[in-house]
C-alpha positions as MATLAB code, in Angstrom:
seq = 'MTPDQTRKSISALLMQQGIEGSHVVVLHRPRSAVHRR';
ca = [
      -0.034   -0.027    0.013;
       1.347    3.399   -0.917;
       1.290    6.285    1.555;
      -1.337    8.018   -0.591;
      -3.610    4.980   -0.531;
      -3.159    4.726    3.220;
      -4.034    8.349    3.617;
      -7.202    7.932    1.593;
      -8.146    4.819    3.602;
      -7.708    6.664    6.880;
      -9.725    9.582    5.553;
     -12.513    7.185    4.446;
     -12.581    5.450    7.835;
     -12.876    8.775    9.663;
     -15.764    9.879    7.462;
     -17.494    6.496    7.982;
     -17.288    7.146   11.707;
     -18.992   10.552   11.241;
     -15.720   12.462   11.752;
     -14.649   14.940    9.065;
     -11.436   13.649    7.509;
     -10.429   17.169    6.455;
      -7.865   17.514    9.222;
      -5.969   14.575    7.736;
      -5.948   16.263    4.349;
      -4.970   19.605    5.908;
      -1.817   18.048    7.335;
      -0.617   17.089    3.876;
      -2.426   19.413    1.442;
      -3.671   22.591    3.071;
      -4.575   24.281   -0.248;
      -6.565   21.317   -1.491;
      -8.541   21.267    1.721;
      -9.360   24.964    1.326;
     -10.586   24.470   -2.232;
     -12.681   21.434   -1.257;
     -14.778   23.453    1.162;
];
C-alpha cells in the first residue's frame, strides 16, 4: 500500500465514523482542503 492509498483509507474510515477527515488532508495538502470546502 502506498502512503497516498493509506491516507485515503484513513480519511474514508474517519468519514465513515462521522468524523470529518479534512484535518488529515490539511496536514498534507492545506490548499486542496481549502478548495474542497
